[in-house]
C-alpha positions in Angstrom: 35.1 -128.7 218.2 35.5 -129.6 214.5 33.7 -128.5 211.4 32.1 -130.9 209.0 30.4 -130.6 205.6 27.1 -132.5 205.3 26.4 -132.6 201.6 23.0 -133.6 200.2 23.1 -135.8 197.1 20.4 -136.5 194.4 20.4 -139.4 192.0 20.0 -137.0 189.1 20.0 -133.3 188.2 16.8 -131.6 189.4 14.6 -128.8 188.2 15.4 -125.2 188.6 13.2 -123.4 191.1 11.1 -121.8 188.3 10.1 -125.3 187.1 9.2 -126.7 190.6 5.6 -127.0 191.7 6.1 -125.7 195.3 2.4 -126.5 196.0 2.9 -130.2 195.5 2.6 -132.5 198.5 6.2 -133.8 198.1 7.8 -130.4 198.0 5.7 -129.2 200.9 6.7 -132.2 202.9 10.4 -131.9 202.2 10.3 -128.1 202.9 8.7 -128.7 206.2 11.1 -131.6 207.2 14.2 -129.7 206.2 13.0 -126.5 207.9 12.4 -128.4 211.1 15.9 -130.0 210.8 17.5 -126.6 210.2 15.7 -125.1 213.3 16.9 -128.0 215.5 20.5 -127.7 214.2 20.4 -123.9 214.8 18.9 -124.3 218.3 21.7 -126.8 219.2 24.4 -124.3 218.4 26.0 -126.7 215.8 24.8 -124.6 212.8 27.5 -122.7 211.0 26.1 -122.2 207.5 23.8 -124.0 205.0 22.5 -123.6 201.5 20.6 -125.2 198.7 22.2 -125.2 195.3 20.8 -124.5 191.9 20.8 -127.4 189.4 24.1 -128.7 188.1 23.1 -127.4 184.6 23.7 -123.8 186.0 27.3 -124.6 187.1 30.4 -123.2 185.3 33.8 -125.0 185.8 36.8 -122.6 185.7 40.2 -124.3 185.2 43.5 -122.4 185.4 46.4 -124.4 184.1 49.8 -122.7 183.7 48.0 -119.3 183.3 45.6 -120.6 180.6 42.0 -120.3 181.8 39.2 -122.4 180.4 35.5 -122.3 181.3 33.0 -125.0 180.6 29.3 -125.3 181.4 27.8 -127.9 183.7 29.1 -129.6 186.8 32.7 -130.7 187.0 32.0 -134.3 187.8 30.6 -136.4 185.0 28.2 -138.4 187.1 24.4 -138.9 187.4 24.6 -137.9 191.0 24.6 -134.2 191.8 25.1 -132.2 195.0 21.9 -130.3 195.8 22.8 -128.6 199.0 24.8 -128.7 202.2 25.2 -127.8 205.8 28.5 -126.8 207.6 28.3 -127.8 211.2 30.6 -127.4 214.2 30.4 -130.3 216.6 32.7 -132.2 219.1 33.4 -135.2 217.0 32.6 -137.4 214.0 30.0 -139.4 215.9 28.0 -136.2 216.5 28.4 -135.2 212.9 27.1 -138.7 211.8 24.1 -138.2 214.2 23.2 -134.9 212.5 23.7 -136.5 209.0 21.3 -139.2 209.9 18.7 -136.6 210.8 19.5 -134.5 207.7 19.1 -137.6 205.5 15.7 -138.3 207.0 14.6 -134.7 206.5 15.7 -134.4 202.9 14.9 -138.1 202.1 18.2 -138.6 200.4 21.9 -139.5 201.0 24.0 -137.1 203.0 27.8 -137.3 202.8 29.9 -136.3 205.9 33.4 -134.9 205.4 35.6 -133.2 208.0 37.3 -129.9 207.0 41.1 -130.0 207.0 42.8 -128.9 210.2 39.7 -129.7 212.3 
């Protein structure tokens, strides 16, 4: 078995939970789809861990260079794309990970990047 990171990407930063209308049809649909995907992943035994992330504007980048520590606000990558969440799965091979990513992408209606962990 090998572990893979399935990361969910958004084209731009998104609203903090306090600013989201959880009663909207779009949010309700996505919540239902991702919930069903999570249940299927857990039932299969491939689920290791998953989590949604707060907006990139809440990030702090910590950099230690030769004992000098600096901290800056915001995501590290200067990009319009932002990681919004992820799953860690344990599956037999890359093809199986790609199958799960296909389902995850459909559930969250966005791109999902698949990356193996080192040593797996």
